[in-house]
C-alpha positions as CSV (number, residue, x, y, z in Angstrom):
1,M,0.0,0.0,0.0
2,L,2.9,2.4,0.8
3,K,4.1,2.1,-2.8
4,D,0.6,3.1,-4.0
5,L,0.9,6.4,-2.2
6,K,3.2,7.6,-5.0
7,Y,0.1,8.6,-6.9
8,L,-0.5,11.3,-4.4
9,S,2.4,13.1,-6.3
10,A,-0.2,14.0,-8.9
11,Y,-1.5,16.5,-6.4
12,L,1.8,18.4,-6.4
13,L,0.4,20.3,-9.4
14,P,-2.6,21.7,-7.7
15,L,-0.5,22.4,-4.6
16,S,2.0,24.3,-6.7
17,F,-0.8,26.4,-8.1
18,L,-2.0,27.3,-4.6
19,L,1.6,28.3,-3.9
20,A,1.5,30.4,-7.0
21,L,-1.6,32.2,-5.8
22,V,-0.3,32.8,-2.3
23,L,3.3,33.9,-3.1
24,G,2.8,35.7,-6.5
25,G,5.7,37.2,-8.3
26,V,7.9,34.6,-10.1
27,W,6.1,31.9,-8.1
28,S,3.0,32.6,-10.3
29,W,4.7,30.3,-12.8
30,A,5.2,27.5,-10.2
31,S,3.0,24.9,-11.9
32,V,4.7,25.5,-15.3
33,I,8.1,25.2,-13.7
34,L,7.1,22.0,-11.9
35,A,5.6,20.3,-14.9
36,F,8.1,21.3,-17.5
37,G,11.2,22.0,-15.5
38,I,11.4,19.7,-12.5
39,F,9.4,16.7,-13.8
40,P,11.5,16.2,-16.9
41,I,14.7,16.3,-14.8
42,L,13.2,13.7,-12.4
43,D,12.2,11.5,-15.4
44,A,15.8,11.6,-16.6
45,L,17.2,10.8,-13.1
46,L,14.8,8.2,-11.9
47,P,15.1,4.7,-13.5
48,A,12.3,3.7,-15.9
49,S,10.4,0.6,-14.8
50,T,9.2,-2.1,-17.1
51,E,7.8,-4.2,-14.2
52,N,4.3,-5.5,-14.6
53,L,1.9,-6.7,-11.9
54,S,1.3,-10.3,-11.1
55,P,-2.3,-11.5,-11.5
56,E,-2.7,-11.5,-7.7
57,K,-1.5,-7.9,-7.4
58,E,-3.8,-6.9,-10.3
59,A,-6.8,-8.3,-8.4
60,E,-5.7,-6.6,-5.2
61,K,-5.3,-3.2,-6.9
62,L,-8.5,-3.6,-8.8
63,S,-10.5,-4.0,-5.6
64,N,-8.7,-1.1,-3.8
65,R,-10.9,2.0,-3.9
66,F,-7.9,4.3,-3.1
67,F,-7.1,4.5,-6.8
68,D,-10.6,5.5,-7.8
69,I,-10.9,8.1,-5.0
70,L,-7.8,9.8,-6.2
71,L,-9.6,10.4,-9.5
72,Y,-12.9,11.4,-8.0
73,L,-11.3,14.2,-6.1
74,C,-9.8,15.8,-9.2
75,A,-12.8,17.6,-10.6
76,P,-13.8,19.2,-7.3
77,I,-10.2,20.3,-6.8
78,C,-10.1,21.8,-10.2
79,Y,-13.3,23.8,-9.6
80,L,-11.9,25.1,-6.3
81,L,-8.7,26.3,-8.0
82,I,-10.7,27.9,-10.7
83,G,-12.7,29.8,-8.1
84,F,-9.6,31.0,-6.3
85,Y,-8.0,32.0,-9.6
86,F,-10.9,34.2,-10.7
87,Y,-11.3,35.7,-7.3
88,S,-7.6,36.6,-7.1
89,I,-7.3,37.9,-10.7
90,S,-10.4,40.1,-10.2
91,N,-9.7,41.3,-6.6
92,V,-6.0,41.1,-5.8
93,P,-3.7,43.8,-7.2
94,M,-1.0,42.1,-9.3
95,E,1.2,42.7,-12.3
96,N,0.2,41.5,-15.7
97,I,3.1,39.1,-15.8
98,E,1.7,37.5,-12.6
99,K,-1.7,37.2,-14.2
100,I,-0.1,35.5,-17.2
101,G,1.9,33.1,-15.0
102,L,-1.2,32.2,-13.0
103,T,-3.1,31.6,-16.2
104,F,-0.5,29.3,-17.6
105,S,-0.1,27.5,-14.3
106,L,-3.9,26.9,-14.0
107,G,-4.0,25.8,-17.6
108,V,-1.4,23.2,-16.9
109,V,-3.3,21.9,-13.8
110,L,-6.5,21.7,-15.8
111,G,-4.8,19.8,-18.5
112,A,-3.3,17.2,-16.1
113,L,-6.0,16.9,-13.4
114,G,-8.9,18.0,-15.6
115,I,-8.7,16.6,-19.1
116,N,-6.3,13.7,-18.3
117,V,-8.5,12.4,-15.4
118,S,-11.6,13.0,-17.5
119,H,-10.0,10.8,-20.1
120,E,-9.6,8.0,-17.6
121,L,-13.1,8.3,-16.1
122,G,-14.6,8.7,-19.6
123,H,-13.7,5.0,-20.2
124,R,-15.6,3.9,-17.1
125,A,-19.0,2.3,-17.3
126,T,-20.8,4.0,-14.4
127,K,-22.9,7.1,-14.8
128,G,-21.3,8.8,-11.8
129,E,-17.8,8.4,-13.2
130,Q,-18.9,9.6,-16.7
131,F,-20.5,12.6,-15.0
132,L,-17.2,13.5,-13.3
133,A,-15.5,13.1,-16.7
134,K,-17.8,15.6,-18.3
135,M,-17.4,18.0,-15.3
136,G,-13.7,17.9,-15.7
137,L,-14.0,18.8,-19.4
138,L,-16.5,21.6,-18.9
139,P,-14.1,24.4,-17.7
140,V,-11.7,23.7,-20.5
141,L,-14.6,23.9,-23.0
142,Y,-13.7,20.6,-24.5
143,M,-16.7,18.4,-23.6
144,H,-16.9,17.0,-27.2
145,F,-13.7,15.0,-26.3
146,F,-15.9,12.7,-24.3
147,I,-17.7,11.7,-27.5
148,E,-14.9,11.8,-30.0
149,H,-12.2,10.2,-28.0
150,N,-14.2,7.1,-27.0
151,R,-16.1,6.5,-30.2
152,G,-13.8,8.1,-32.7
153,H,-10.2,8.1,-31.7
154,H,-10.1,4.6,-30.2
155,K,-11.7,3.2,-33.3
156,H,-9.6,5.1,-35.9
157,V,-6.3,5.7,-34.0
158,S,-3.1,5.4,-36.2
159,T,-5.1,5.7,-39.4
160,P,-5.7,8.6,-41.7
161,L,-9.3,8.7,-40.4
162,D,-8.2,9.9,-37.0
163,P,-7.5,13.7,-36.7
164,A,-5.7,13.1,-33.3
165,T,-3.0,10.9,-34.9
166,A,0.0,13.0,-36.0
167,K,1.6,12.1,-39.3
168,K,5.3,11.5,-39.7
169,G,7.0,14.8,-40.5
170,E,3.9,16.9,-39.5
171,W,4.8,19.9,-37.4
172,I,3.0,20.2,-34.1
173,Y,1.6,23.7,-34.9
174,V,-0.1,22.3,-38.0
175,F,-1.3,19.3,-36.0
176,F,-3.0,21.6,-33.5
177,F,-5.4,23.1,-36.0
178,R,-6.0,19.8,-37.8
179,S,-6.7,17.9,-34.6
180,I,-8.7,20.5,-32.7
181,F,-11.1,21.2,-35.6
182,G,-11.1,17.6,-36.9
183,Q,-12.1,16.2,-33.5
184,Y,-14.9,18.8,-33.0
185,R,-16.3,18.0,-36.4
186,S,-16.0,14.3,-35.8
187,A,-17.9,14.6,-32.5
188,W,-20.9,16.2,-34.3
189,M,-20.8,13.5,-37.0
190,L,-20.7,10.7,-34.4
191,E,-23.7,12.1,-32.6
192,K,-25.6,12.6,-35.9
193,E,-25.0,8.9,-36.7
194,R,-26.0,7.7,-33.2
195,L,-29.3,9.6,-33.4
196,A,-30.0,8.6,-37.0
197,K,-29.9,4.9,-35.9
198,K,-32.7,5.8,-33.4
199,G,-34.6,7.6,-36.1
200,L,-34.0,11.0,-34.5
201,S,-32.9,14.3,-36.0
202,M,-29.6,15.7,-34.8
203,W,-31.5,18.9,-33.8
204,T,-32.8,17.5,-30.6
205,W,-31.9,18.0,-26.9
206,K,-30.9,14.3,-26.9
207,N,-27.9,15.4,-29.0
208,E,-25.1,15.5,-26.5
209,M,-23.2,18.0,-28.6
210,I,-26.0,20.5,-28.4
211,R,-26.2,20.0,-24.7
212,F,-22.4,20.4,-24.3
213,Q,-22.4,23.7,-26.2
214,C,-25.2,25.0,-23.9
215,Y,-23.4,23.9,-20.7
216,Q,-20.2,25.6,-21.9
217,I,-21.9,28.8,-22.7
218,L,-23.6,28.7,-19.3
219,Y,-20.3,28.2,-17.7
220,L,-18.8,31.3,-19.3
221,L,-21.9,33.3,-18.4
222,S,-21.5,32.1,-14.8
223,V,-17.9,33.3,-14.7
224,G,-19.0,36.7,-16.0
225,V,-21.9,37.0,-13.5
226,M,-19.9,35.8,-10.5
227,F,-16.5,37.4,-11.1
228,G,-17.1,40.1,-13.7
229,W,-17.2,40.1,-17.5
230,S,-13.5,40.9,-17.7
231,M,-12.8,37.4,-16.5
232,V,-14.4,35.7,-19.5
233,P,-11.2,36.2,-21.6
234,F,-9.2,34.6,-18.7
235,A,-11.6,31.7,-18.8
236,L,-11.0,31.2,-22.5
237,S,-7.3,31.5,-22.0
238,I,-7.0,28.8,-19.3
239,S,-9.1,26.6,-21.6
240,L,-6.9,27.2,-24.6
241,I,-3.7,26.4,-22.6
242,A,-5.2,23.1,-21.2
243,V,-6.4,22.1,-24.7
244,L,-3.0,22.7,-26.2
245,L,-1.5,20.6,-23.5
246,L,-3.8,17.8,-24.4
247,E,-3.1,18.2,-28.1
248,T,0.6,18.1,-27.5
249,I,0.1,14.8,-25.7
250,N,-2.0,13.6,-28.6
251,Y,0.8,14.5,-30.9
252,I,3.5,12.5,-29.2
253,E,1.3,9.5,-28.4
254,H,0.9,8.2,-32.0
255,Y,3.3,10.3,-34.0
256,G,4.0,8.6,-37.4
257,L,2.5,5.2,-36.4
258,Q,0.1,3.5,-38.9
259,R,-2.2,0.5,-38.9
260,R,-2.3,-1.8,-41.9
261,L,-5.3,-1.6,-44.2
262,L,-6.5,-5.2,-44.8
263,E,-7.9,-6.7,-48.0
264,S,-11.3,-6.5,-46.4
265,G,-11.1,-2.7,-46.5
266,R,-10.9,-2.6,-42.7
267,Y,-7.8,-1.7,-40.7
268,E,-6.0,-4.2,-38.5
269,R,-7.0,-4.2,-34.8
270,V,-5.3,-1.8,-32.6
271,L,-2.1,-3.3,-31.2
272,P,0.5,-2.1,-28.7
273,K,2.8,-1.2,-31.5
274,H,0.4,1.6,-32.6
275,S,1.0,3.9,-29.6
276,W,4.2,5.3,-28.2
277,N,4.9,4.2,-24.7
278,S,6.9,5.6,-21.8
279,D,7.9,3.8,-18.6
280,H,9.7,6.9,-17.1
281,E,8.6,7.0,-13.5
282,M,7.7,10.6,-12.8
283,G,5.5,11.1,-15.9
284,R,3.7,7.8,-15.2
285,I,2.9,8.9,-11.6
286,V,1.7,12.5,-12.2
287,L,-0.4,11.5,-15.2
288,F,-2.0,8.5,-13.6
289,E,-0.1,6.0,-16.0
290,L,-1.3,7.7,-19.2
291,T,2.2,7.2,-20.4
292,R,1.7,3.5,-20.6
293,H,-0.5,4.3,-23.6
294,S,0.1,1.2,-25.6
295,D,-1.7,-1.0,-23.2
296,H,-4.5,1.6,-22.8
297,H,-5.3,1.4,-26.5
298,Y,-4.9,-2.3,-26.5
299,L,-7.6,-2.6,-23.8
300,A,-9.3,0.7,-23.1
301,S,-11.3,-0.6,-20.2
302,R,-8.1,-1.5,-18.2
303,K,-7.9,0.9,-15.2
304,Y,-4.8,3.1,-14.9
305,Q,-3.2,1.3,-11.9
306,L,-3.2,-2.0,-14.0
307,L,-1.6,-0.8,-17.2
308,R,1.3,-2.9,-18.4
309,H,4.6,-2.4,-20.1
310,M,4.4,-4.1,-23.6
311,D,7.6,-5.3,-25.1
312,E,6.4,-4.8,-28.7
313,S,5.3,-1.1,-28.1
314,P,7.6,1.6,-29.5
315,Q,9.3,3.6,-26.7
316,L,9.7,7.3,-26.3
317,P,13.3,8.5,-25.6
318,T,12.1,10.3,-22.4
319,G,9.0,10.8,-20.3
320,Y,5.9,12.7,-21.5
321,P,7.0,16.1,-20.0
322,G,10.3,16.0,-21.8
323,S,8.8,14.7,-25.0
324,M,6.2,17.5,-25.0
325,L,9.0,20.1,-24.7
326,M,10.9,18.4,-27.6
327,A,7.7,18.4,-29.7
328,L,7.5,22.2,-29.5
329,V,10.8,22.4,-31.4
330,P,9.9,20.5,-34.5
331,P,13.4,20.1,-36.0
332,L,14.6,18.6,-32.7
333,W,11.6,16.4,-32.4
334,M,11.9,15.0,-35.9
335,W,15.6,14.5,-35.5
336,M,14.9,12.4,-32.4
337,M,11.8,10.6,-33.5
338,N,11.8,10.0,-37.3
339,K,14.5,7.4,-37.1
340,R,12.5,5.7,-34.4
341,V,9.2,5.5,-36.3
342,P,8.8,2.0,-37.7
343,Q,8.9,1.6,-41.5
344,T,5.5,2.5,-43.0
345,P,3.6,-0.8,-43.6
346,T,2.1,-1.7,-46.9
347,L,-1.3,0.0,-47.1
348,V,-3.0,-3.1,-48.3
349,A,-2.0,-6.4,-46.6
350,S,-3.3,-9.9,-46.5
351,M,-5.6,-11.1,-43.7
352,Q,-2.8,-13.3,-42.4
């Protein structure tokens, strides 16, 4: 059980943001410095672990509610931090550079504890967990991710049909636009198809995309009413930063990887080799094992504490925080990664 307490380290990010609010000044950037300064260094210093759990340990961890509670607390924590942020920005005298630092810091926290945890809970079957997933996506204005990720990305990953799969040689700044707009459009199409199967028009309140847009507009209106209309641009800013954090992760997770198109016209099933993996310890802990992404795509229902190292999965040269920094410098990223991308498979292959 003591070893499991390591996942409490994920809460270092919200604690760093509270520190940023209290101390101000250069500390306003505390969460950014922690995520992209300290964590990459720790990833480089701490040994990566390829150890997998025994069947007995898996059963023990699966029945331990501690791992679920850690996730359930994230959405409430995010909303508390958002409230403190808007109150401080609107009431406490501070320099513009401090406001910018706090905005970037909160965006990082909402990306890690908001979107990332919503991603994990969005794969769960219970209504309560799915509700928490949607609540985590609301303040980043990315609720359509709940639809597109589960019904689109996991189906089409590592194929040209998936806007969230980066092509080999594609700069991340081009990918941002293609992925963000492509996923949004895909979510609308998926809901339209779902409703059509039930004989319903897409212009109905049963369309989750319509509901999501209304909830997000109400959220922004609530920010304006409670904290002042000048806070709405700040709400949009923290959302953008969190979304770009997510899309940077999307970029590194499947960069250049492709599934074979079979003679049947369908793509081969998703295998561990279709996702980049990282066993670097710090990234694994603070992102609730998201970095063991190969196993996640191989079996999306597997809970984070059970995710396995897969020998056949391609490995990132460093942890997620370091890889994300490299991705922001495209020539460096491609110099490091293009030689690691497996040779492009034949687009049409036999069913063997």
